[in-house]
C-alpha positions in Angstrom: -65.6 -10.4 -211.3 -69.2 -10.4 -209.4 -71.4 -7.6 -208.1 -68.9 -4.9 -207.1 -71.6 -2.8 -205.3 -70.9 -1.5 -201.3 -72.9 -4.0 -199.3 -74.4 -1.5 -197.2 -75.2 2.2 -196.9 -72.0 2.7 -194.6 -69.5 1.1 -197.0 -71.0 3.7 -199.8 -70.7 6.6 -197.8 -67.1 5.8 -196.9 -66.2 4.8 -200.2 -67.7 8.0 -201.9 -66.4 10.3 -199.3 -63.0 8.4 -199.1 -62.5 8.9 -202.7 -63.6 13.0 -202.7 -60.7 13.4 -199.9 -58.3 11.5 -201.9 -58.9 13.4 -205.3 -58.9 16.7 -203.7 -62.6 17.3 -204.1 -62.9 18.3 -200.1 -59.7 20.5 -199.0 -58.3 20.6 -195.6 -60.4 22.1 -193.1 -63.7 21.7 -195.0 -66.5 21.1 -192.9 -68.3 17.9 -193.7 -72.1 18.6 -192.6 -74.1 15.2 -191.7 -77.2 16.2 -193.0 -75.6 17.9 -196.2 -73.9 14.2 -196.9 -76.8 12.3 -196.2 -79.4 14.3 -198.9 -76.4 14.5 -201.5 -75.6 10.9 -201.4 -79.6 9.9 -201.0 -79.0 7.8 -197.7 -80.0 8.7 -193.6 -77.9 10.5 -191.4 -76.9 7.0 -189.5 -74.8 5.8 -192.0 -72.7 8.9 -192.6 -72.4 9.4 -188.9 -71.0 5.4 -189.0 -68.7 6.6 -192.0 -67.3 9.8 -190.1 -66.1 7.2 -187.4 -64.3 5.0 -189.9 -62.8 7.8 -191.9 -61.8 9.4 -188.1 -60.1 6.3 -187.9 -58.2 6.6 -191.2 -56.8 9.7 -190.0 -59.4 11.7 -193.4 -61.4 13.7 -191.4 -61.3 15.0 -187.8 -63.7 16.2 -185.2 -63.9 20.0 -183.6 -66.5 20.5 -180.9 -67.6 22.9 -182.5 -67.8 22.6 -186.2 -68.2 19.0 -186.4 -66.3 16.9 -189.1 -63.4 18.6 -190.7 -61.1 17.8 -193.9 -57.7 16.6 -192.4 -56.3 16.0 -195.9 -53.4 14.2 -196.5 -49.6 15.1 -195.1 -46.2 14.1 -196.1 -45.4 13.9 -192.1 -48.2 11.5 -191.5 -47.6 9.2 -194.8 -43.8 9.2 -193.8 -44.4 8.2 -190.2 -46.4 5.5 -190.7 -44.3 4.0 -194.1 -41.3 4.3 -191.9 -42.8 1.9 -188.9 -44.2 -0.5 -191.5 -40.5 -0.3 -193.5 -39.2 -1.6 -190.4 -42.1 -4.0 -188.8 -43.4 -5.9 -192.0 -40.0 -7.2 -193.2 -39.8 -8.4 -189.3 -43.1 -10.2 -189.6 -42.4 -11.7 -192.9 -39.6 -13.1 -191.6 -41.4 -14.7 -188.9 -44.8 -15.6 -191.2 -42.9 -17.6 -193.8 -41.9 -20.3 -191.6 -45.6 -20.7 -190.5 -46.9 -20.3 -194.2 -49.2 -23.1 -194.9 -49.9 -24.0 -198.8 -53.7 -23.2 -198.4 -52.9 -19.6 -197.0 -50.6 -19.2 -200.2 -52.9 -20.7 -202.5 -55.8 -18.0 -200.8 -53.1 -15.1 -201.5 -52.6 -16.6 -205.3 -56.3 -16.2 -205.6 -56.6 -12.6 -204.4 -53.7 -11.7 -206.8 -55.5 -13.1 -209.6 -58.4 -10.6 -208.9 -55.4 -8.3 -207.8 -54.9 -8.3 -211.3 -57.7 -7.6 -212.7 -58.7 -4.9 -210.7 -58.6 -1.4 -212.4 -60.5 0.7 -209.1 -58.0 1.9 -206.4 -60.0 2.0 -203.5 -61.2 -2.1 -204.4 -57.6 -2.6 -205.3 -56.6 -1.2 -201.9 -59.0 -3.6 -200.0 -57.8 -6.2 -201.9 -54.2 -5.9 -201.1 -55.1 -5.9 -197.5 -56.5 -9.5 -198.0 -53.6 -9.9 -199.6 -50.5 -9.6 -197.3 -53.1 -10.4 -194.1 -53.0 -14.1 -196.2 -49.2 -14.1 -196.5 -49.0 -13.4 -193.0 -51.9 -15.6 -191.6 -49.7 -18.4 -190.0 -48.1 -15.5 -187.5 -51.2 -14.1 -186.4 -50.8 -14.2 -182.5 -48.8 -12.0 -180.7 -47.9 -7.8 -180.6 -46.4 -7.5 -184.0 -49.3 -8.7 -186.4 -51.4 -6.6 -184.9 -49.5 -3.5 -184.5 -48.9 -4.4 -188.4 -52.5 -4.7 -189.3 -53.4 -1.4 -187.5 -50.5 0.8 -189.3 -52.0 -1.1 -192.7 -55.4 -0.2 -191.9 -54.0 3.5 -191.5 -52.4 3.3 -194.4 -54.9 2.4 -196.8 -56.0 5.7 -197.6 -52.8 6.4 -198.8 -52.6 3.2 -201.1 -55.9 4.7 -202.5 -54.3 7.6 -202.8 -51.2 6.5 -204.6 -52.9 4.2 -207.2 -54.9 7.4 -208.2 -51.9 9.5 -208.5 -49.7 6.6 -210.5 -52.3 4.1 -212.1 -49.5 2.0 -213.0 -48.1 1.4 -209.4 -50.9 -1.0 -209.7 -49.0 -3.1 -212.0 -45.4 -2.4 -210.6 -47.1 -3.9 -206.9 -48.6 -6.7 -209.0 -45.5 -8.1 -210.0 -44.5 -7.4 -206.1 -46.9 -10.0 -205.0 -46.1 -12.6 -207.2 -42.5 -12.1 -206.5 -43.4 -12.0 -202.8 -45.6 -15.4 -203.1 -42.5 -16.7 -204.9 -40.2 -15.9 -202.0 -42.4 -17.3 -199.9 -43.1 -20.6 -201.3 -39.2 -20.6 -201.2 -39.2 -20.0 -197.8 -36.6 -17.3 -198.4 -36.3 -15.4 -195.0 -33.9 -12.8 -196.5 -35.2 -12.0 -200.1 -39.4 -11.8 -198.7 -37.9 -9.5 -196.3 -36.2 -7.4 -198.6 -38.7 -7.5 -201.2 -41.6 -6.4 -198.7 -38.9 -3.1 -197.6 -38.9 -2.4 -201.4 -42.4 -3.2 -202.1 -43.4 -0.3 -199.1 -40.8 1.8 -200.1 -42.1 2.2 -203.8 -45.5 3.3 -202.6 -44.6 5.6 -199.9 -42.1 7.5 -203.0 -45.7 7.6 -205.4 -47.6 9.1 -202.5 -44.8 11.4 -201.6 -44.8 12.6 -205.5 -48.6 13.3 -205.3 -48.7 15.0 -202.2 -45.8 17.4 -203.0 -47.4 18.3 -206.5 -51.1 18.9 -204.5 -49.0 20.9 -201.9 -47.6 22.9 -204.8 -51.0 23.4 -206.7 -52.5 24.8 -203.8 -49.7 27.3 -203.1 -49.8 28.6 -206.8 -53.6 28.8 -206.4 -53.0 31.0 -203.5 -50.6 33.1 -204.8 -52.6 33.7 -208.2 -55.6 34.9 -205.5 
């Protein structure tokens, strides 16, 4: 599979902090200090500062004027809003893109899916997943709809990683969905592709909801005991 190490210090810091937050190692409200993170990860403060900007865009941290970077945690309200929008808009994009899909783009998507089928790391799987869907819809890259969909998909990236951590078998289910989507795109079945796209997103949403609810219950029980 080649070299899987992060390409830059920034990538390394983003990947490490994202995984730690998703696994619950930093609870909501935890302050992340640039100097402390830099020292722990063996990097300078510059890539940490850049990583904080990435995590802020993903919604995993917030910035407080006096306290700096604070872990936001993951909320059901956030994930449901994101996926409700995606479930409406992405099937629309699939219908538009399917008529414009080229064999080259679909063959490239097929190659990415082969890598997805072998990948076991949730963060790397989530990154490849973005590439796969981008290639599926590459023919419809103009206009507002693809830009909105891309923005929502990027914001959901952390939740996708979370769902893979929480439900590892979801990778296998999603890989099967991808293979079916490719088949429908090649057949130019607009109705089938739109329905499969919605079902694919709903499957991920259900997995994320289960994990977030489980985390909240665990925290509530821990709070009661203390």
